[in-house]
N, C-alpha and C positions, 0 to 999 in steps of 0.2 A: 504494500500500500504506500509506504513512504517513498519507495523507489519510483512508483508510478507518478506520484505527485512531483518528485524532483525531475523526472524525465519530461514532464509537461511545463516545467518552470514555475510551478505553483509554490509560493512561499508557505511554510508551515513551521511550527515549533513542536518539539518533542519534550513533554513533561513526564517525569518518571517518579514512582513512589518506592521502587526497589523492594518489593516483597521478597524477591530472590536476588540478593545483592551480587554475589560472585558470578552467578549464571548470566545475569543481565549485563554486567560489565564485560564479560567475554563475548556475549552474543552481539552487542552493538557493532564492534569492529568486524566481527566475523561476517555480518550481514551487510557490511559496507555502508552503515548508517552513520550520520553525523553524531557527535557527542550530544547528550541531552542539553536542551536549553535551560531547563530548570529541574533541579533535584529536590523534590518535595519532602521526601523522607529517605532514610538510609537503613531500611530494614529495622532490625532490633539491635541497636548499638553497633551497627555496621555489619551484622551477620544476618543470614537468611532467617525468616520467621519459621519457628518450629512448633510452638505451643500456642494454645488459645490465649494465654496471658500475654505472650509476646505480640500476638495479633492486636490485642486491645491497646497495648502501649504504642504500637506502630500507628494505629488509627488515631490515637490522641496526638501523635506527632503531626500527622497529616492535617488534622483539624486546627492544631496550633499554628502551623504554617499558613493555613488558609486565613485565619483571623488576622495574622500579622501582615499578609501580603496582598490579598485579593482586592481590597479596596483600592490600593494604588494601581494594581494591574488593570482593574476595570476602567479606571479613568484614562488609561493610555491605550486601550485596545483599539485597533483599527475597526472601522465600520464593516459590517458583514462577517465578523469573526464567528467561529463555530468551534465547539469542543467535540472531538471524536473519541469515543470509548469503544473498547472491544471485549467481547467475551463475557465471563461470568464470575470474575473475581471481586474481592473487596475493593481493589483498585478501580474496577469498572463502576461500582456503586459510588465511591468517593469522587471519582472523576465526574460522574453525572451531577453530583451536588455542587462540585466546584463550578461546573458550567452554569448551573442555576444561580449560584451566588454571583457569578460574573454577569448574569443577565444576558446570556447568549444561548442560542439553540444548542441542543446536544444530539449528536447522531450516534446510534448504537449499531456497531457491526457485529454480526452473529446474533441478531435479535430473534425473538419469537420461539426459541427452543424451550420445550417444557417436558419434564418427565411425568408430570401429573401428581407428584408426591413431594411435598416440600421437605420431607426428611431425607430423600435420596434423589440426587446427590446433595448433601448438605455441606456448606451453605449455598452452593452454586444455584440451586433451584430458587431460593429466596432472592439471591442477587439478581437473577434474570427478571424476576417478577417486579422487583423494586425499580430496576432501570427501565423496564418496559412501561412502567407507570409514568415516569418523568421525562423520558427521551422524546424528542420532537420528530426525528427521522429514524425509521427502523429498517436497517438493511438485513433482510432475512435470507438465509441460505437455501430454503426449500419451500415448496408449496404448503407443506404441513406447518412449517413455522409461520407462514403468512396466515393460515387459517387460525392459528392460536392468537393472532392479533386482529381478528375480524372486528370491524367497527372502528379501528384506529386509523388515523390519517397518516399519510406519508410513509406507507409500507412499500418497500422496493425489493423485488426479488433479485438476488445476485447469482443464482445458479451455483451455489457452493460457497464455501468459506475462503477467505483470503489465504488460509494455510495451503490451499490447493496451488495458488500462484507461487508461494514461497518454495514449495517442494518441486514444482515443475521447473521453476527458474534454476534451482540448484542442480536439478537432474540434467539440464541441457548439456550435451557434450560428454556426459559420463558414459562409461562402459556399462554393461549389463549388471555389474556387481563390483565389489571391491576385490583386492588382489588375493584374498585368502582362498586357497584351493580346497579347504575343508568345509564341509557342509555345517551350517550353524543356524541357530534361531536367536532372535533378540527377545529379551524379557525386560520390561520396564514397569515396575509396580511401586508406586510411591504415594498414593493418596492416603490422607489421614485415616479415612474409614477402613482402609486395608491395613496399614502399618500399625494402627492402634488396636488391632484384633490379633493377638499373638497366636491363638488357635488357628485362625484362618491363614496366617502367614505360614505356620508349620505345615498345615495340610496342603496348601497350594504348592509350596516348594518341594514337598515330598512327592506329590503327584507329578510335577514336572520332571523331577530327577528320575523317577521310576519309569516314566512312559514316553519321554521325548526320544524320537528316533535319531536326533542329532545333538551335538554339543550346544550348550546354552550360554550365550553372552548376556549377563545380567548387568544392566546399566543402572547405577545408583547415584543418588545425590546426597547432599549433606544431611538431609532429613531422614532418608530411608536406609542409609548405609549401616548404621548400628544394628537395627533390628534384623536386617537381611543377613549380615555377616554372622551375627550371633546364632541365628537359626540354622544356617548352613553348617556352622561348626558343631552345634549341639546335635544335629541329626547325622553328621558325618556324610553329607551329600557330596557327590563326586562329579556331577555333570556340569557344574557351574564354573564360569570364570567371571570375576567381577571387574568392572571398569567404571571410571567416572564419566560424566557427560562428555560427549564429543562435540567438536565444532559442527555447525549445522551442515556444511557440505560433506564432512566425514560421516555424519549421522545418516544423511540421505543415501550416501553410497552404501553404508552398512545395511540400511533397510532394503535397498535394491538387491543386495547380495544374500539376504536372509531367506531361508526356507519358509519361515513363518514368524509371526510376532505375537507375543502375549503381553498385554498391557492394560492398565486401568486409566490411561490418559486419553481424554477426548481429542486433544490436539493430534496425537499420534494416530488415533483412529482416522482422522481426516487425511493425514499425510499418507498413511498406508493405503487407504482407498484410492487416492490419486495415483499411486504406483501399482495398484493391483496385487498387493501382497496379502496372502492369507493371514487373517488377524483374529485372535480371540480377545474380546473386550471383557476383562475380568472385573465386572462390576455387577451390583444387584440390578440397577437400572441405568440407562443413559438417555440423555435428551437428544443426542445427535444420531442421525440415521445413516451417515456415510458408510457405505460398504455393505449394509445389510441387504440380504437377498443375492449378493454376489460374492464379495471377498471376506465379509466379517460375520462373526458369531458372538452373541452375548451370552456369557456363562451364567449370569445370575448367582455367581459364587458356587455353582454346582460342580463338584469335582467330576461327576460323571460326564457332564458336558465338556469339561476340559479334557478328559481322557479320550472322548470320541473325536474331538478336534485334533488332538495329537496323533491319533491313529489314521486320520484321513484328511490331513490338512491340505494336501495337494489339490483336492477338488475345488478349493476356494481361490486358486490362483487365477488371475486374469491378466494375460500378457498383451491384451489389446484394449487398454483403457482409452475411452474417448475423453480427451482433455476438455472439450467443450469450451464454453465462454470463460473469460477471465473475470472473476468476481471483483478484483481490484479495479480493472478498467471500467466495469459497470458503475462502481461507486464513484470513481473520479469523474466519469462523464456526468453522473447525476449531480454531483456537487458543483460542477461547472455550470450545468444548466440552471441550477438554483441560484447561482451567483455567489456561492460561498468559496469557490476556487476560481482564480483568474489566471489563466496560463500566461506566461511571459510572451511578449511579442518577439518573433524571430528577428534576428539582426538583419539589416538591409542587405539584400543580395543573397540571402540564404534561404534554403527550403525549410519549411516547418519540420520539426523532429517527429518521427513516427512513434506512436505510443506502443 
């Protein structure tokens, strides 16, 4: 999205709250993005958020920053300004209220997704409902998401999430996989509702170790690493190799080379669907529908479903994914049409840049 705006010469600012400090600091240069224009908060004392108490402290930091700075910022904002928020995190909610306090419209990317149960996923389902109530423009990835916002104004279908653009951009020019000649699968399990359930962690890792037909690369972050490592050591599991998060380009290459993916991440669900990789979504419920009916299966935390997927994962591979329309281009085109994004005029004697 940011790259599409820059390619059109549309000025924008990037404000960050750094729920995930180290990961965000690595991702920005990896994605060739400019440094943040404003750092609203810095995680919890400079570290990624890990506990509900830390989340509360971080939220107070964001509110405190807003009280100190937003009045002055509001007086200097150019006419026609807009706040864009994405997804379903607490940053999405706080960004929406920052936009309201600045008295400018708020556009929500990945709007309209609903699980139908506020408890699962928590707090993401509540986050989406709150933002859906206060946003002015809703960029929805699917017809189903649009139906969830029936009666709202300014609902725009984007034919997928911007994650599709990110992974397709990264995959351009790549080979069919990474350089590893050995078959492997990727495992990424990090959500609070999973990691905070030790019995589920043990049962899942045991099932994967006993039933996977290939070796398992388990990618961990600072939040999930302790629980995952302790469980693998406690159970004496042998099929796993642990690694920290990869750069985005490296991760896309690892996904392309994987036999299958097991994850509880909605973002990775979207990226894997764009690549046609067999994927088991290890969650009770999920609001995203990417890949279902073709490449993805929802486990509902049922170990039987996980075992069935491991035994017959190849049936879910799709080597001929239709890339379709670009969600980011649809959003930028709509913002330009509404007057919120003004492309730069081409220099005299030059042809306009293609988007």
